[in-house]
C-alpha positions in Angstrom: 29.8 70.6 -112.4 30.9 69.1 -109.0 33.8 71.6 -108.8 31.5 74.5 -109.6 29.0 73.3 -106.9 31.6 73.0 -104.3 32.9 76.5 -105.1 29.5 77.9 -104.7 29.1 76.3 -101.3 32.5 77.5 -100.2 31.7 81.1 -101.4 28.3 81.0 -99.5 30.0 79.8 -96.3 32.7 82.5 -96.7 30.1 85.2 -97.2 28.1 84.1 -94.2 31.3 84.1 -92.1 32.1 87.7 -93.1 28.5 88.7 -92.3 28.7 87.4 -88.8 32.0 89.1 -88.3 30.4 92.4 -89.5 27.6 92.0 -86.9 30.1 91.4 -84.1 32.1 94.5 -85.1 29.0 96.7 -85.3 27.7 95.3 -81.9 31.1 96.1 -80.3 31.1 99.7 -81.7 27.6 100.3 -80.4 28.6 99.0 -77.0 31.7 101.2 -76.9 29.4 104.3 -76.8 27.4 102.9 -73.9 28.9 104.0 -70.5 27.3 100.9 -68.9 28.6 98.4 -71.5 31.2 97.2 -68.9 28.4 96.2 -66.5 28.2 92.5 -66.0 24.9 91.2 -67.2 22.6 89.8 -64.5 19.5 87.7 -64.9 17.5 88.8 -61.9 13.8 89.4 -62.8 12.7 90.3 -59.3 14.2 91.5 -56.0 12.1 89.2 -53.9 14.9 86.7 -53.3 17.9 88.9 -53.8 19.8 89.7 -50.6 22.8 91.5 -52.3 21.0 93.6 -54.8 23.8 96.2 -54.9 25.7 93.7 -57.1 23.1 94.0 -59.9 23.6 96.4 -62.8 22.3 99.9 -62.5 20.0 99.4 -65.4 18.5 96.2 -64.0 18.0 97.8 -60.6 16.2 100.7 -62.1 14.0 98.3 -64.1 13.1 96.3 -61.0 12.5 99.3 -58.7 9.2 100.9 -58.0 9.0 103.9 -60.3 7.2 106.8 -58.8 6.6 110.2 -60.4 7.5 112.9 -57.9 7.4 116.0 -60.1 6.1 117.3 -63.4 8.5 119.7 -65.1 8.5 121.7 -68.3 11.1 119.3 -69.8 9.8 116.0 -68.6 8.4 114.1 -65.5 10.9 113.3 -62.8 10.8 109.9 -61.0 12.0 108.2 -57.9 13.2 104.6 -58.1 12.4 102.9 -54.8 14.0 99.6 -53.6 12.3 97.9 -50.6 14.3 95.7 -48.2 14.0 91.9 -48.6 12.4 91.5 -45.1 8.9 93.0 -44.9 8.1 95.3 -42.1 4.8 96.4 -40.6 6.6 99.6 -39.2 7.6 102.6 -41.2 11.2 102.4 -42.2 14.0 105.0 -42.7 14.8 105.9 -46.3 17.9 107.1 -48.1 17.5 109.2 -51.2 20.5 109.2 -53.6 21.3 111.8 -56.3 24.0 110.7 -58.7 26.9 112.8 -59.8 27.6 114.5 -63.2 28.6 118.1 -62.5 24.9 119.2 -62.9 25.5 118.5 -66.7 25.4 114.8 -67.1 24.3 111.8 -65.0 21.2 109.6 -64.7 19.6 107.2 -62.3 21.9 104.2 -63.2 25.1 105.7 -61.9 24.5 105.5 -58.1 21.4 103.3 -57.7 23.7 100.4 -56.5 24.5 102.6 -53.5 20.8 102.9 -52.7 20.6 99.2 -53.2 23.4 98.6 -50.7 21.3 100.3 -48.0 18.2 98.5 -49.1 20.2 95.3 -48.5 20.9 96.6 -45.0 17.2 97.0 -44.0 16.1 100.5 -45.0 14.4 101.8 -48.1 16.8 102.8 -50.9 15.7 105.4 -53.4 17.4 106.9 -56.4 16.0 110.2 -57.6 16.3 111.4 -61.1 16.7 115.2 -61.7 17.1 117.6 -64.6 20.6 118.1 -66.0 22.0 120.3 -68.7 22.8 117.6 -71.2 19.4 116.1 -71.2 17.2 119.1 -70.3 19.2 122.3 -70.9 19.0 123.3 -67.3 21.3 125.0 -64.7 22.3 123.9 -61.2 19.4 125.9 -59.9 16.9 123.4 -61.4 19.0 120.5 -60.1 18.6 122.0 -56.6 14.9 122.6 -57.0 14.4 119.0 -58.1 16.4 117.6 -55.2 14.4 119.5 -52.7 11.2 118.4 -54.4 12.3 114.8 -54.2 12.9 114.9 -50.4 9.7 116.9 -49.9 7.7 114.3 -51.9 9.1 111.4 -49.9 8.2 113.2 -46.6 4.7 114.2 -47.8 3.9 110.7 -49.0 5.8 108.9 -46.3 2.8 107.1 -44.9 1.8 105.5 -48.2 5.4 104.6 -49.0 6.0 103.0 -45.6 8.6 105.5 -44.7 9.3 107.3 -41.4 9.1 111.0 -42.2 11.6 111.8 -39.5 14.2 109.3 -40.7 15.0 110.5 -44.2 18.6 110.5 -45.4 19.8 112.6 -48.4 22.8 111.2 -50.2 24.8 111.6 -53.3 28.1 111.7 -55.1 30.0 114.7 -56.5 27.4 117.2 -57.7 24.8 114.8 -56.4 26.4 115.2 -53.0 26.0 119.0 -53.4 22.3 118.5 -54.1 21.9 116.3 -51.1 23.5 119.0 -48.9 21.4 121.7 -50.5 18.2 120.0 -49.4 19.1 121.2 -45.9 19.7 124.9 -47.0 17.0 127.5 -47.1 15.8 128.7 -50.5 16.0 127.1 -53.9 12.5 125.7 -53.7 10.3 125.1 -56.7 7.7 127.9 -57.0 4.3 126.7 -55.9 5.4 123.8 -53.8 3.9 123.3 -50.3 6.7 124.7 -48.2 5.0 123.6 -45.0 6.5 120.1 -45.9 10.2 120.3 -45.1 12.8 119.3 -47.6 15.4 119.1 -44.9 16.8 115.6 -44.4 17.5 114.0 -41.0 21.0 112.8 -42.0 23.5 113.3 -44.9 25.7 110.7 -46.7 28.0 112.4 -49.1 30.6 110.9 -51.5 33.3 113.3 -52.7 30.8 116.1 -52.7 30.9 119.5 -54.3 30.7 121.8 -51.2 30.9 125.3 -52.5 34.6 125.9 -53.0 36.8 124.6 -55.8 34.6 122.9 -58.4 31.7 125.1 -59.6 33.3 128.4 -58.4 31.6 130.4 -61.2 28.2 129.2 -60.1 28.9 129.8 -56.4 30.2 133.3 -57.1 26.8 134.1 -58.5 24.8 131.9 -56.1 26.6 131.9 -52.7 23.3 130.9 -51.1 23.8 127.4 -52.5 27.3 127.0 -51.1 26.9 124.5 -48.2 30.3 125.4 -46.7 29.2 129.0 -46.3 26.1 128.1 -44.3 27.2 125.8 -41.6 25.7 126.4 -38.3 24.5 124.4 -35.3 21.6 122.2 -36.2 22.8 120.5 -39.3 21.8 116.8 -39.4 24.4 114.0 -38.7 26.7 113.9 -41.7 29.3 111.5 -43.0 31.3 112.2 -46.1 34.1 110.5 -48.0 36.8 112.1 -50.2 39.9 110.8 -52.0 43.2 112.1 -50.8 44.2 112.7 -54.4 40.9 114.1 -55.7 41.6 116.7 -58.3 38.0 117.7 -58.8 36.8 118.1 -55.3 40.1 118.3 -53.4 40.1 116.8 -49.9 41.1 120.2 -48.3 37.5 121.4 -48.8 36.1 118.2 -47.3 38.4 118.7 -44.3 37.3 122.3 -43.9 33.7 121.3 -44.1 34.1 118.6 -41.5 36.0 121.0 -39.2 33.4 123.7 -39.5 30.6 121.2 -38.8 32.3 120.0 -35.6 33.1 123.5 -34.5 29.4 124.4 -34.9 28.5 121.5 -32.6 27.3 119.1 -35.4 28.0 115.4 -35.8 30.2 115.0 -38.8 32.7 112.4 -39.9 35.1 112.5 -42.8 36.4 109.2 -44.4 39.7 110.0 -46.3 40.1 107.5 -49.0 43.8 107.0 -49.4 45.3 107.7 -52.9 41.9 107.9 -54.5 40.9 110.5 -57.1 37.3 111.6 -57.8 34.5 109.1 -57.4 36.6 107.7 -54.6 34.3 104.9 -53.6 31.9 104.2 -56.4 30.9 102.5 -58.6 30.6 99.0 -57.0 33.7 97.8 -58.9 35.8 100.4 -57.1 37.9 98.6 -54.4 37.0 101.3 -52.0 33.3 100.8 -52.3 32.9 98.1 -49.7 35.0 99.5 -46.8 33.6 103.0 -47.3 30.0 101.9 -47.6 30.4 99.7 -44.6 31.7 102.6 -42.5 28.8 104.7 -43.7 26.4 101.9 -42.7 28.0 101.7 -39.2 27.7 105.5 -38.9 23.9 105.3 -39.6 23.6 102.5 -37.1 25.3 104.7 -34.5 22.8 107.4 -35.3 19.9 105.0 -35.0 18.9 105.0 -38.6 19.8 101.4 -39.2 19.2 98.6 -36.7 
């Protein structure tokens, strides 16, 4: 009997050990399918005392942001995720509105909201705007552009209640999100029925390895040249800063160089940050070693243009 009893205990412990191993394996497999599984967990439950919010995970930043519906669409409602600076202000503040990348096919608000948080940490209102994409909504780049313009228009129309200066709105984004930011300045591409008396044109542009109308997306731009930023450069564009990896195979730097050159030739303020030896997504996410130097230069540029004190 004692031998049999001990064997049962051993068998039970062994079975329990195998069960826990099974749970760990399953958990690991589930995490492997999550693009944000490599994010370091953070414990912030509020941004009230967080001075470096850009270091938080994208998911936590989105959860802690003010979530504001800016548009109803046939597929689903679209939201802004607003991050207010730590220091309160009685005056209206500039705001930067980010659109994440994803080739108009993928992407969500978690991807570049840390960029918006960086600027929140530097004293202006950071906003991440969700928009429709093909993988989630079955849409085309046209709907992406419509949503981007709607987002800027909403921020300007509701600037007073949001505490935002309507004449100090910066559109920003990476890759296809950079294209959307640039398109908010172009004429056309507005959602039918919107109040076009409210301008969607931003007062400045911050672009990370943007799609500019040549190279990536050629099939779309052949059909819709009106949405090719590089074809519509003229005097009057807002101050613009863009970054691009010198070894970017998706949005080659030659197009960024051409864009910057045409902007300057037209009499606009434009600065290109070439990120040495970097491929696409040259300076984001936050773990990218080029994030800090590039974002710092972009911040200094906005200071020079009087958007950031």
